[in-house]
DRENNUSE-25351 format. One record per residue (C-alpha): residue number from 0; y, z, x; residue in one letter. Coordinates in nm, 2 decimals, decimal comma, padded with zeros to 4 digits. Layout:
N
ATOM     k       yy       zz       xx   r
ATOM   NUM        Y        Z        X   A
...
END
This chain:
606
ATOM     k       yy       zz       xx   r
ATOM     0    07,38    10,47    12,21   M
ATOM     1    07,08    10,72    12,24   A
ATOM     2    07,25    10,96    12,42   D
ATOM     3    07,55    10,95    12,19   A
ATOM     4    07,34    11,18    11,99   V
ATOM     5    07,12    11,32    12,21   S
ATOM     6    07,28    11,71    12,13   F
ATOM     7    07,24    12,00    11,84   S
ATOM     8    07,53    12,02    11,57   F
ATOM     9    07,54    12,13    11,23   S
ATOM    10    07,65    11,91    10,92   D
ATOM    11    07,58    11,87    10,55   T
ATOM    12    07,39    11,62    10,37   I
ATOM    13    07,45    11,62    09,98   A
ATOM    14    07,14    11,42    09,80   G
ATOM    15    06,92    11,37    09,52   Y
ATOM    16    06,57    11,52    09,57   V
ATOM    17    06,32    11,21    09,65   G
ATOM    18    06,03    11,45    09,71   R
ATOM    19    05,93    11,80    09,84   F
ATOM    20    05,61    11,92    10,05   D
ATOM    21    05,57    12,28    09,97   S
ATOM    22    05,27    12,32    10,20   G
ATOM    23    05,48    12,08    10,54   S
ATOM    24    05,83    12,26    10,39   R
ATOM    25    05,95    11,92    10,41   L
ATOM    26    06,20    11,78    10,18   L
ATOM    27    06,31    11,38    10,12   R
ATOM    28    06,67    11,37    10,02   L
ATOM    29    06,84    11,03    09,97   K
ATOM    30    07,21    11,02    09,99   T
ATOM    31    07,44    10,84    09,70   S
ATOM    32    07,40    10,53    09,89   D
ATOM    33    07,04    10,49    09,93   G
ATOM    34    06,95    10,67    10,28   R
ATOM    35    06,67    10,89    10,32   E
ATOM    36    06,62    11,19    10,51   F
ATOM    37    06,34    11,45    10,60   D
ATOM    38    06,51    11,80    10,61   V
ATOM    39    06,28    12,13    10,72   S
ATOM    40    06,30    12,43    10,54   L
ATOM    41    06,05    12,60    10,81   A
ATOM    42    06,35    12,83    10,89   G
ATOM    43    06,36    13,00    10,53   D
ATOM    44    06,72    12,86    10,47   P
ATOM    45    06,94    13,08    10,24   S
ATOM    46    06,98    12,92    09,90   A
ATOM    47    07,26    12,98    09,60   E
ATOM    48    07,41    12,84    09,30   L
ATOM    49    07,75    12,69    09,26   V
ATOM    50    08,01    12,99    09,13   R
ATOM    51    08,35    12,97    09,00   N
ATOM    52    08,63    13,19    09,14   L
ATOM    53    08,56    13,55    09,03   D
ATOM    54    08,26    13,51    09,03   E
ATOM    55    07,97    13,70    09,26   P
ATOM    56    07,72    13,52    09,49   Y
ATOM    57    07,42    13,35    09,30   I
ATOM    58    07,08    13,41    09,51   D
ATOM    59    06,86    13,16    09,44   A
ATOM    60    06,65    13,21    09,78   S
ATOM    61    06,32    13,31    09,61   G
ATOM    62    06,34    13,01    09,39   H
ATOM    63    06,39    12,71    09,61   I
ATOM    64    06,03    12,55    09,58   D
ATOM    65    06,05    12,53    09,15   E
ATOM    66    06,39    12,44    09,20   M
ATOM    67    06,35    12,13    09,43   L
ATOM    68    06,26    11,89    09,14   S
ATOM    69    06,31    11,53    09,17   P
ATOM    70    06,60    11,35    09,11   G
ATOM    71    06,82    11,67    09,14   R
ATOM    72    07,15    11,65    09,34   F
ATOM    73    07,22    11,94    09,59   L
ATOM    74    07,35    12,06    09,91   Y
ATOM    75    07,19    12,11    10,22   V
ATOM    76    07,40    12,28    10,54   Y
ATOM    77    07,17    12,28    10,86   G
ATOM    78    07,13    12,15    11,22   V
ATOM    79    07,05    11,85    11,37   H
ATOM    80    06,79    11,87    11,66   Y
ATOM    81    06,77    11,55    11,90   P
ATOM    82    06,39    11,58    11,94   E
ATOM    83    06,15    11,35    11,81   Q
ATOM    84    06,42    11,09    11,73   G
ATOM    85    06,59    11,32    11,54   G
ATOM    86    06,52    11,65    11,33   R
ATOM    87    06,75    11,83    11,08   F
ATOM    88    06,63    12,19    11,00   E
ATOM    89    06,80    12,34    10,64   A
ATOM    90    06,96    12,66    10,75   K
ATOM    91    07,18    12,67    10,36   R
ATOM    92    07,10    12,52    10,01   L
ATOM    93    07,35    12,49    09,70   V
ATOM    94    07,21    12,40    09,36   F
ATOM    95    07,44    12,28    09,12   L
ATOM    96    07,30    12,44    08,78   G
ATOM    97    06,95    12,61    08,69   R
ATOM    98    06,84    12,31    08,57   G
ATOM    99    06,77    11,99    08,76   A
ATOM   100    07,04    11,80    08,55   E
ATOM   101    07,26    12,09    08,52   D
ATOM   102    07,63    12,09    08,63   Y
ATOM   103    07,78    12,42    08,60   R
ATOM   104    08,10    12,25    08,60   F
ATOM   105    08,01    12,12    08,30   E
ATOM   106    08,00    12,46    08,14   E
ATOM   107    08,23    12,43    07,81   P
ATOM   108    08,44    12,78    08,02   S
ATOM   109    08,42    12,65    08,35   W
ATOM   110    08,73    12,49    08,41   W
ATOM   111    08,92    12,74    08,21   I
ATOM   112    08,81    13,05    08,39   K
ATOM   113    08,91    12,90    08,75   Q
ATOM   114    09,26    12,83    08,60   I
ATOM   115    09,31    13,15    08,50   E
ATOM   116    09,18    13,27    08,84   S
ATOM   117    09,41    13,03    09,00   L
ATOM   118    09,72    13,20    08,78   A
ATOM   119    09,60    13,52    08,86   D
ATOM   120    09,63    13,47    09,22   F
ATOM   121    09,95    13,30    09,25   Y
ATOM   122    10,11    13,56    08,98   K
ATOM   123    10,01    13,84    09,22   R
ATOM   124    10,11    13,69    09,57   A
ATOM   125    10,40    13,59    09,43   Q
ATOM   126    10,53    13,90    09,23   F
ATOM   127    10,26    14,14    09,28   G
ATOM   128    10,23    14,44    09,03   D
ATOM   129    10,58    14,41    08,93   G
ATOM   130    10,80    14,20    08,73   P
ATOM   131    10,81    13,83    08,70   V
ATOM   132    11,17    13,84    08,95   D
ATOM   133    11,17    13,49    09,11   F
ATOM   134    11,42    13,61    09,37   T
ATOM   135    11,10    13,73    09,51   E
ATOM   136    10,96    13,39    09,52   Y
ATOM   137    10,83    13,21    09,85   R
ATOM   138    10,77    12,87    09,96   T
ATOM   139    10,53    12,99    10,22   E
ATOM   140    10,20    13,20    10,08   I
ATOM   141    09,91    13,32    10,35   R
ATOM   142    09,58    13,25    10,32   L
ATOM   143    09,52    13,60    10,14   G
ATOM   144    09,82    13,53    09,91   G
ATOM   145    10,07    13,77    10,13   D
ATOM   146    10,43    13,63    10,18   K
ATOM   147    10,57    13,47    10,55   T
ATOM   148    10,92    13,59    10,68   A
ATOM   149    11,02    13,21    10,54   S
ATOM   150    11,25    13,29    10,26   H
ATOM   151    11,35    12,95    10,19   V
ATOM   152    11,24    12,85    09,81   Q
ATOM   153    11,18    12,49    09,75   E
ATOM   154    11,27    12,35    09,45   T
ATOM   155    10,91    12,15    09,38   D
ATOM   156    10,71    12,43    09,49   T
ATOM   157    10,84    12,65    09,24   I
ATOM   158    10,86    12,33    08,96   S
ATOM   159    10,48    12,30    09,04   R
ATOM   160    10,40    12,67    09,06   L
ATOM   161    10,56    12,64    08,67   V
ATOM   162    10,35    12,36    08,58   Y
ATOM   163    10,03    12,57    08,71   G
ATOM   164    10,11    12,85    08,47   M
ATOM   165    10,20    12,62    08,16   A
ATOM   166    09,92    12,45    08,17   S
ATOM   167    09,70    12,83    08,22   A
ATOM   168    09,89    12,88    07,91   Y
ATOM   169    09,82    12,57    07,71   L
ATOM   170    09,44    12,69    07,81   L
ATOM   171    09,44    13,05    07,75   T
ATOM   172    09,75    13,18    07,53   G
ATOM   173    09,79    13,44    07,78   K
ATOM   174    10,17    13,54    07,73   D
ATOM   175    10,18    13,67    08,09   E
ATOM   176    10,13    13,29    08,23   Y
ATOM   177    10,40    13,17    07,96   L
ATOM   178    10,63    13,42    08,10   E
ATOM   179    10,59    13,32    08,43   V
ATOM   180    10,64    12,94    08,39   A
ATOM   181    10,96    12,97    08,13   E
ATOM   182    11,16    13,28    08,38   R
ATOM   183    11,06    12,99    08,70   G
ATOM   184    11,22    12,73    08,48   T
ATOM   185    11,52    12,93    08,39   E
ATOM   186    11,57    13,03    08,75   Y
ATOM   187    11,54    12,64    08,84   L
ATOM   188    11,79    12,56    08,58   R
ATOM   189    12,02    12,84    08,74   K
ATOM   190    12,00    12,82    09,12   H
ATOM   191    11,86    12,43    09,18   M
ATOM   192    12,05    12,21    08,93   R
ATOM   193    12,35    12,01    08,94   V
ATOM   194    12,48    11,92    08,63   V
ATOM   195    12,77    11,56    08,73   D
ATOM   196    12,95    11,55    08,43   G
ATOM   197    13,13    11,25    08,57   E
ATOM   198    12,82    11,06    08,61   E
ATOM   199    12,63    11,21    08,31   D
ATOM   200    12,37    11,30    08,56   V
ATOM   201    12,10    11,58    08,68   V
ATOM   202    11,99    11,60    09,02   F
ATOM   203    11,80    11,88    09,20   W
ATOM   204    11,86    12,03    09,51   Y
ATOM   205    11,56    12,05    09,79   H
ATOM   206    11,56    12,45    09,70   G
ATOM   207    11,76    12,68    09,85   I
ATOM   208    11,71    12,96    10,16   S
ATOM   209    11,83    13,32    10,05   V
ATOM   210    11,92    13,59    10,30   D
ATOM   211    11,98    13,94    10,13   G
ATOM   212    12,23    13,88    09,83   D
ATOM   213    12,36    13,54    09,95   S
ATOM   214    12,19    13,20    09,89   E
ATOM   215    12,25    12,87    10,09   R
ATOM   216    12,19    12,59    09,88   K
ATOM   217    12,00    12,30    10,07   L
ATOM   218    12,13    11,96    09,91   F
ATOM   219    11,91    11,70    10,08   T
ATOM   220    11,57    11,74    10,23   S
ATOM   221    11,42    11,90    10,50   E
ATOM   222    11,09    11,77    10,51   F
ATOM   223    11,03    11,59    10,82   S
ATOM   224    10,94    11,23    10,63   D
ATOM   225    11,27    11,25    10,40   D
ATOM   226    11,51    11,49    10,62   Y
ATOM   227    11,89    11,44    10,49   D
ATOM   228    11,81    11,25    10,23   A
ATOM   229    11,75    11,30    09,89   I
ATOM   230    11,43    11,16    09,79   P
ATOM   231    11,29    11,05    09,46   M
ATOM   232    10,93    11,24    09,46   Y
ATOM   233    11,16    11,57    09,49   E
ATOM   234    11,37    11,47    09,21   Q
ATOM   235    11,04    11,38    08,98   I
ATOM   236    10,85    11,71    09,08   Y
ATOM   237    11,12    11,91    08,99   A
ATOM   238    11,05    11,82    08,63   L
ATOM   239    10,69    11,88    08,63   A
ATOM   240    10,68    12,25    08,59   G
ATOM   241    10,96    12,24    08,33   P
ATOM   242    10,83    11,90    08,11   I
ATOM   243    10,47    12,10    08,08   Q
ATOM   244    10,69    12,40    07,97   T
ATOM   245    10,84    12,22    07,71   Y
ATOM   246    10,51    12,11    07,58   R
ATOM   247    10,46    12,42    07,49   V
ATOM   248    10,78    12,59    07,39   T
ATOM   249    10,97    12,27    07,27   G
ATOM   250    11,30    12,43    07,44   D
ATOM   251    11,54    12,14    07,37   I
ATOM   252    11,73    12,22    07,70   R
ATOM   253    11,44    12,10    07,89   I
ATOM   254    11,43    11,78    07,73   K
ATOM   255    11,79    11,74    07,78   N
ATOM   256    11,76    11,77    08,16   D
ATOM   257    11,48    11,57    08,19   A
ATOM   258    11,73    11,31    08,01   D
ATOM   259    11,98    11,34    08,27   A
ATOM   260    11,72    11,34    08,55   T
ATOM   261    11,61    11,00    08,44   I
ATOM   262    11,96    10,84    08,36   R
ATOM   263    11,98    10,99    08,80   L
ATOM   264    11,68    10,74    08,82   F
ATOM   265    11,80    10,44    08,66   D
ATOM   266    12,16    10,47    08,77   K
ATOM   267    12,14    10,53    09,17   F
ATOM   268    11,74    10,49    09,22   F
ATOM   269    11,66    10,17    09,00   K
ATOM   270    11,62    09,84    09,13   D
ATOM   271    11,76    09,62    08,84   P
ATOM   272    11,73    09,26    09,06   E
ATOM   273    11,39    09,30    09,19   Q
ATOM   274    11,22    09,57    09,02   G
ATOM   275    11,10    09,93    09,08   G
ATOM   276    11,25    10,26    09,22   Y
ATOM   277    11,39    10,30    09,61   Y
ATOM   278    11,24    10,59    09,75   S
ATOM   279    11,58    10,75    09,91   H
ATOM   280    11,92    10,75    09,82   I
ATOM   281    12,19    10,92    10,05   D
ATOM   282    12,37    11,18    09,98   P
ATOM   283    12,70    11,12    09,96   I
ATOM   284    12,70    10,76    09,80   L
ATOM   285    12,37    10,78    09,65   F
ATOM   286    12,29    10,48    09,77   S
ATOM   287    11,98    10,34    09,86   A
ATOM   288    12,11    10,07    10,15   D
ATOM   289    12,30    10,33    10,34   H
ATOM   290    12,25    10,32    10,72   E
ATOM   291    12,28    10,67    10,72   S
ATOM   292    11,88    10,67    10,56   L
ATOM   293    11,73    10,45    10,90   G
ATOM   294    11,39    10,33    10,77   E
ATOM   295    11,40    10,48    10,41   N
ATOM   296    11,66    10,21    10,32   A
ATOM   297    11,60    10,00    10,04   E
ATOM   298    11,24    10,08    10,08   R
ATOM   299    10,99    10,15    09,81   K
ATOM   300    10,67    10,31    09,78   N
ATOM   301    10,44    10,50    09,56   W
ATOM   302    10,56    10,78    09,47   N
ATOM   303    10,89    10,63    09,35   S
ATOM   304    10,70    10,41    09,12   V
ATOM   305    10,38    10,58    09,05   G
ATOM   306    10,44    10,95    09,03   D
ATOM   307    10,69    10,93    08,71   H
ATOM   308    10,39    10,88    08,50   A
ATOM   309    10,18    11,23    08,60   P
ATOM   310    10,40    11,47    08,70   A
ATOM   311    10,67    11,43    08,38   Y
ATOM   312    10,65    11,11    08,19   L
ATOM   313    10,33    11,11    08,05   I
ATOM   314    10,37    11,50    07,91   N
ATOM   315    10,73    11,41    07,78   L
ATOM   316    10,57    11,16    07,61   Y
ATOM   317    10,31    11,34    07,48   L
ATOM   318    10,57    11,59    07,36   A
ATOM   319    10,80    11,39    07,17   T
ATOM   320    10,62    11,06    07,09   G
ATOM   321    10,95    10,90    07,16   E
ATOM   322    10,93    10,48    07,25   Q
ATOM   323    11,15    10,49    07,52   R
ATOM   324    10,96    10,70    07,70   Y
ATOM   325    10,65    10,48    07,62   A
ATOM   326    10,88    10,17    07,76   D
ATOM   327    10,96    10,34    08,08   F
ATOM   328    10,55    10,43    08,12   L
ATOM   329    10,48    10,07    08,04   E
ATOM   330    10,74    09,95    08,34   Y
ATOM   331    10,57    10,16    08,57   T
ATOM   332    10,25    10,07    08,50   F
ATOM   333    10,36    09,68    08,47   D
ATOM   334    10,52    09,71    08,82   T
ATOM   335    10,19    09,86    08,97   I
ATOM   336    09,96    09,66    08,84   A
ATOM   337    10,17    09,35    08,99   D
ATOM   338    10,27    09,46    09,35   K
ATOM   339    10,00    09,72    09,46   F
ATOM   340    09,68    09,54    09,49   P
ATOM   341    09,65    09,32    09,80   D
ATOM   342    09,27    09,27    09,79   Y
ATOM   343    09,26    08,94    09,96   K
ATOM   344    09,34    09,17    10,31   N
ATOM   345    09,22    09,54    10,18   S
ATOM   346    09,04    09,73    09,96   P
ATOM   347    09,30    09,98    09,94   F
ATOM   348    09,64    09,91    09,75   V
ATOM   349    09,96    09,86    09,91   Q
ATOM   350    10,21    10,16    09,93   E
ATOM   351    10,48    10,11    10,12   R
ATOM   352    10,76    09,80    10,04   F
ATOM   353    11,09    09,63    10,15   F
ATOM   354    11,32    09,57    09,85   R
ATOM   355    11,16    09,23    09,78   D
ATOM   356    10,83    09,40    09,76   W
ATOM   357    10,73    09,23    10,09   S
ATOM   358    10,49    09,43    10,29   H
ATOM   359    10,61    09,75    10,50   D
ATOM   360    10,34    09,80    10,75   T
ATOM   361    10,52    09,96    11,04   A
ATOM   362    10,72    10,23    10,83   H
ATOM   363    10,67    10,59    11,01   S
ATOM   364    10,39    10,76    10,98   W
ATOM   365    10,17    10,53    10,75   Q
ATOM   366    10,22    10,22    10,90   Q
ATOM   367    09,93    10,03    10,74   N
ATOM   368    09,76    10,30    10,64   R
ATOM   369    09,57    10,42    10,31   A
ATOM   370    09,62    10,74    10,12   V
ATOM   371    09,29    10,75    09,97   V
ATOM   372    09,37    10,93    09,68   G
ATOM   373    09,66    10,73    09,59   H
ATOM   374    09,46    10,47    09,56   N
ATOM   375    09,22    10,68    09,32   L
ATOM   376    09,51    10,82    09,13   K
ATOM   377    09,62    10,47    09,04   I
ATOM   378    09,28    10,45    08,87   A
ATOM   379    09,32    10,79    08,68   W
ATOM   380    09,68    10,65    08,53   N
ATOM   381    09,61    10,34    08,44   L
ATOM   382    09,33    10,45    08,24   M
ATOM   383    09,59    10,71    08,07   R
ATOM   384    09,85    10,43    08,01   M
ATOM   385    09,52    10,17    07,85   N
ATOM   386    09,47    10,47    07,60   S
ATOM   387    09,87    10,44    07,49   L
ATOM   388    09,91    10,08    07,51   K
ATOM   389    09,59    09,90    07,62   A
ATOM   390    09,62    09,54    07,87   K
ATOM   391    09,34    09,42    08,06   P
ATOM   392    09,58    09,40    08,38   A
ATOM   393    09,52    09,81    08,33   Y
ATOM   394    09,13    09,86    08,32   E
ATOM   395    09,03    09,60    08,54   E
ATOM   396    09,26    09,71    08,81   L
ATOM   397    09,13    10,07    08,72   A
ATOM   398    08,76    09,94    08,72   R
ATOM   399    08,82    09,77    09,02   K
ATOM   400    08,94    10,09    09,23   I
ATOM   401    08,67    10,29    09,09   G
ATOM   402    08,40    10,03    09,19   E
ATOM   403    08,52    09,99    09,52   I
ATOM   404    08,63    10,29    09,66   M
ATOM   405    08,30    10,50    09,71   P
ATOM   406    08,19    10,27    09,98   A
ATOM   407    08,54    10,26    10,19   V
ATOM   408    08,69    10,63    10,09   G
ATOM   409    08,41    10,85    09,99   S
ATOM   410    08,17    11,05    10,21   D
ATOM   411    07,86    10,91    10,13   V
ATOM   412    07,64    11,17    10,32   Q
ATOM   413    07,81    11,47    10,29   R
ATOM   414    08,01    11,39    09,97   G
ATOM   415    08,38    11,48    09,92   G
ATOM   416    08,65    11,19    09,96   W
ATOM   417    08,89    11,13    10,30   Y
ATOM   418    09,26    11,17    10,36   D
ATOM   419    09,45    10,89    10,52   V
ATOM   420    09,20    10,52    10,67   V
ATOM   421    09,34    10,22    10,82   E
ATOM   422    09,37    09,96    10,59   R
ATOM   423    09,18    09,70    10,77   V
ATOM   424    08,90    09,66    11,06   K
ATOM   425    08,96    09,54    11,36   S
ATOM   426    08,77    09,39    11,59   G
ATOM   427    08,40    09,45    11,53   D
ATOM   428    08,45    09,81    11,34   E
ATOM   429    08,20    09,79    11,07   E
ATOM   430    08,40    10,12    10,89   T
ATOM   431    08,81    10,20    10,81   Y
ATOM   432    08,89    10,39    11,07   R
ATOM   433    09,03    10,73    11,03   F
ATOM   434    09,40    10,75    11,09   A
ATOM   435    09,40    11,09    11,25   W
ATOM   436    09,11    11,31    11,12   H
ATOM   437    08,82    11,34    10,87   D
ATOM   438    08,93    11,62    10,67   R
ATOM   439    08,96    11,64    10,31   K
ATOM   440    09,23    11,73    10,13   A
ATOM   441    09,19    11,91    09,76   W
ATOM   442    09,41    11,70    09,64   W
ATOM   443    09,27    11,38    09,67   Q
ATOM   444    08,93    11,58    09,53   Q
ATOM   445    09,10    11,60    09,26   E
ATOM   446    09,21    11,25    09,19   Q
ATOM   447    08,86    11,13    09,25   A
ATOM   448    08,73    11,43    09,02   I
ATOM   449    09,01    11,26    08,69   L
ATOM   450    08,99    10,90    08,78   A
ATOM   451    08,58    10,91    08,76   Y
ATOM   452    08,61    11,19    08,46   L
ATOM   453    08,84    10,95    08,22   I
ATOM   454    08,68    10,61    08,31   L
ATOM   455    08,33    10,74    08,21   N
ATOM   456    08,52    10,92    07,92   G
ATOM   457    08,64    10,58    07,85   T
ATOM   458    08,48    10,30    07,91   V
ATOM   459    08,12    10,47    07,99   G
ATOM   460    07,89    10,40    08,29   G
ATOM   461    07,66    10,56    08,46   D
ATOM   462    07,76    10,51    08,78   G
ATOM   463    08,14    10,66    08,70   F
ATOM   464    08,00    10,99    08,56   L
ATOM   465    07,76    10,99    08,87   R
ATOM   466    08,06    10,95    09,11   E
ATOM   467    08,24    11,24    08,90   A
ATOM   468    07,97    11,45    08,90   R
ATOM   469    07,98    11,42    09,30   Q
ATOM   470    08,31    11,51    09,33   A
ATOM   471    08,36    11,80    09,10   E
ATOM   472    08,04    11,90    09,26   A
ATOM   473    08,19    11,85    09,65   F
ATOM   474    08,52    12,08    09,56   Y
ATOM   475    08,36    12,34    09,37   N
ATOM   476    08,12    12,42    09,61   T
ATOM   477    08,36    12,37    09,92   F
ATOM   478    08,70    12,42    09,84   F
ATOM   479    08,69    12,74    09,61   L
ATOM   480    08,81    13,06    09,83   D
ATOM   481    08,56    13,32    09,72   H
ATOM   482    08,69    13,58    09,99   D
ATOM   483    09,09    13,52    09,92   E
ATOM   484    09,13    13,31    09,63   G
ATOM   485    09,27    13,02    09,54   A
ATOM   486    09,14    12,71    09,66   V
ATOM   487    09,17    12,62    10,08   Y
ATOM   488    09,46    12,29    10,18   F
ATOM   489    09,13    12,11    10,37   N
ATOM   490    08,78    12,13    10,46   V
ATOM   491    08,62    11,97    10,76   L
ATOM   492    08,35    11,70    10,68   A
ATOM   493    08,10    11,91    10,61   S
ATOM   494    08,28    12,11    10,38   G
ATOM   495    08,40    12,39    10,65   T
ATOM   496    08,70    12,58    10,60   P
ATOM   497    09,01    12,42    10,79   Y
ATOM   498    09,22    12,70    10,85   L
ATOM   499    09,49    12,63    11,09   L
ATOM   500    09,84    12,53    11,10   G
ATOM   501    10,04    12,49    10,76   T
ATOM   502    09,66    12,41    10,62   E
ATOM   503    09,59    12,74    10,64   R
ATOM   504    09,85    12,82    10,38   L
ATOM   505    09,79    12,86    09,98   K
ATOM   506    10,17    12,80    09,96   G
ATOM   507    10,36    12,53    10,11   S
ATOM   508    10,56    12,24    10,14   H
ATOM   509    10,28    12,05    09,98   S
ATOM   510    10,10    12,29    09,80   M
ATOM   511    10,15    12,52    09,53   S
ATOM   512    09,91    12,56    09,25   M
ATOM   513    09,98    12,21    09,06   Y
ATOM   514    09,71    11,98    09,17   H
ATOM   515    09,46    12,27    09,16   S
ATOM   516    09,62    12,36    08,82   A
ATOM   517    09,64    11,97    08,65   E
ATOM   518    09,25    11,96    08,76   L
ATOM   519    09,12    12,24    08,57   C
ATOM   520    09,36    12,16    08,30   Y
ATOM   521    09,26    11,75    08,29   L
ATOM   522    08,87    11,82    08,34   S
ATOM   523    08,83    12,02    08,08   A
ATOM   524    08,98    11,78    07,86   V
ATOM   525    08,80    11,51    08,00   Y
ATOM   526    08,44    11,70    08,07   N
ATOM   527    08,50    11,87    07,67   N
ATOM   528    08,65    11,63    07,40   L
ATOM   529    08,56    11,28    07,58   L
ATOM   530    08,25    11,30    07,77   I
ATOM   531    08,02    11,60    07,63   N
ATOM   532    08,16    11,60    07,28   G
ATOM   533    08,22    11,97    07,25   R
ATOM   534    08,59    12,14    07,06   E
ATOM   535    08,88    12,32    07,26   M
ATOM   536    09,16    12,54    07,17   D
ATOM   537    09,54    12,48    07,31   F
ATOM   538    09,80    12,73    07,26   H
ATOM   539    10,19    12,64    07,16   F
ATOM   540    10,46    12,93    07,10   Q
ATOM   541    10,81    12,68    06,98   P
ATOM   542    11,02    12,78    06,76   D
ATOM   543    10,98    12,55    06,47   P
ATOM   544    11,38    12,47    06,44   T
ATOM   545    11,42    12,35    06,81   N
ATOM   546    11,15    12,03    06,71   L
ATOM   547    11,24    11,76    06,49   P
ATOM   548    11,12    11,83    06,15   D
ATOM   549    10,99    12,11    06,28   R
ATOM   550    10,68    11,88    06,43   V
ATOM   551    10,45    11,99    06,69   L
ATOM   552    10,26    11,71    06,90   R
ATOM   553    09,94    11,89    07,03   V
ATOM   554    09,74    11,59    07,19   S
ATOM   555    09,63    11,73    07,54   P
ATOM   556    09,66    11,37    07,72   D
ATOM   557    09,69    11,02    07,67   L
ATOM   558    09,36    10,97    07,50   L
ATOM   559    09,14    10,67    07,33   P
ATOM   560    09,34    10,62    06,98   A
ATOM   561    09,10    10,81    06,74   G
ATOM   562    08,87    10,95    06,98   S
ATOM   563    08,98    11,36    06,87   V
ATOM   564    09,13    11,50    06,56   R
ATOM   565    09,27    11,86    06,49   I
ATOM   566    08,98    12,06    06,33   A
ATOM   567    09,20    12,39    06,24   S
ATOM   568    09,52    12,54    06,34   V
ATOM   569    09,63    12,92    06,33   E
ATOM   570    10,01    13,03    06,32   I
ATOM   571    10,05    13,44    06,43   D
ATOM   572    09,65    13,44    06,44   E
ATOM   573    09,63    13,31    06,01   K
ATOM   574    09,49    13,00    05,93   P
ATOM   575    09,73    12,72    05,88   Y
ATOM   576    09,69    12,40    05,69   T
ATOM   577    09,98    12,21    05,72   D
ATOM   578    09,90    11,94    05,97   F
ATOM   579    09,74    11,58    06,03   D
ATOM   580    09,42    11,62    06,19   A
ATOM   581    09,42    11,26    06,28   D
ATOM   582    09,77    11,22    06,38   G
ATOM   583    09,74    11,54    06,63   L
ATOM   584    10,09    11,72    06,49   T
ATOM   585    10,15    11,97    06,31   V
ATOM   586    10,46    12,08    06,09   R
ATOM   587    10,55    12,39    06,17   L
ATOM   588    10,66    12,66    05,88   P
ATOM   589    11,03    12,69    05,79   D
ATOM   590    11,09    13,00    06,01   V
ATOM   591    11,35    13,12    06,27   Q
ATOM   592    11,20    13,25    06,59   G
ATOM   593    10,90    13,15    06,77   R
ATOM   594    10,57    13,13    06,66   V
ATOM   595    10,20    13,13    06,78   K
ATOM   596    10,00    12,82    06,73   V
ATOM   597    09,62    12,79    06,84   K
ATOM   598    09,48    12,41    06,79   V
ATOM   599    09,15    12,36    06,78   R
ATOM   600    09,07    11,99    06,87   L
ATOM   601    08,76    11,83    06,81   R
ATOM   602    08,56    11,49    06,94   P
ATOM   603    08,55    11,25    06,69   T
ATOM   604    08,24    11,17    06,84   A
ATOM   605    08,10    11,50    06,79   Q
END
């Protein structure tokens, strides 16, 4: 085995400073799992401070010695040489803050500035300097924001863009973002929505193919996993953007669409006998067991059961406070807590099932494999739900996931979180094998960050905060594209961007501002309101006549009861006092037309 590392290679080490000898230029780094590495700085490496999108390079090369104080977390990129038992020579150092205990991504406005940059990138990429015209929208966007020749408009990617723009408005109050969100919502309603009056439901086309002035509806999915079927997750994510927009505007038409789509779910996707929701139905009979569905017939999975909550259902409840949405959420999370754990066999949850909830371990690409981010997504959303209706099963499962996942799903040497791994080890294997590669996807980093932020913000624990910071550090160090804008789809294990195939794109079937914007929105909320005790402003623009009793609900997320309260309200830039500070509601004035509302929330533990 000695010959296995008898060659040089470049790599990254993420670690905490143990000691630094300025004379010998030798740095001792300790990784998150306690292993120690000696790193030579004799080759005069460059050093920089982590920076946000749209910030210039911040050189720290002249401050290396004074910044390498014990306990500081940083990244070192360098070259391993096989001589003398192994020698690692640093070429680049990245510091996360100016002080040893500083993390720049915990600055109050860090994530708000980042979502502004994302919104500006995608607005420019899709519409240039012209009007917001969704006939020009493209699903595929190249690395720098240029459009491809393909003119297929997928419903879900438009919805995901709309979600990002609505979220950017919530945090900034900039009308240009809300304009994109509202025009996108209208485009979805006009071109992608199908109202079935006989069944009293709404469903959504996969998308449309545009050729000049003509458009061809794409009824069933064009994606390989779901080809020629109606997958539940596409119907779910069609609601993501409109519902986030509904939180801002209170447009009752959006709520009506959501209710009609939920009726679709209950009529055709729900299994009334065994529980849960099927993953696919056929496009003719709307049947979950039709033979044309092939291996997707009578199947259930994480997406069909779990994606309701983060995509639209939590936001629909936040906007309305209606008990039926809370009941739907409880049903979803009870199902997850009951059916998904499989800890007798694997540290990862089970994600695919037959109708009777027996495990489907031979399905398509997934086989008996775990998507790391889905485990973290469950933990994050369980803790959100636990704030709405606390149950021991919710918190216990979330804690368990949070405690066991770093050792099996994260990269404890370089930082960051992996993609898909085998759920069980074979033979004498000591680690869980990668399904295809050791690359790291942007959306899986999001799930880790939000899971550990909310775990720390609700139940505490230095370990959870440490994991949150490490995940935030990796994402902000390696995923932000400072040359072209927005964020990379994938990076190599070392953090180097992976720019081949569809993973080179900034817009695709899988990527369209949703996860990156959701990360910004909720990282700002959790870091400021739950962890660091800072006030935050949120922006709305409803017509009071659209809201029952003119009551605007302004809770930014499902947070622990009593953890935040309203500090002040402005309507059309003037102070306003008719609000319930603890109930997080504002009774709007009895006027016609839309009003601009700015709400400042204050943590009660401040």
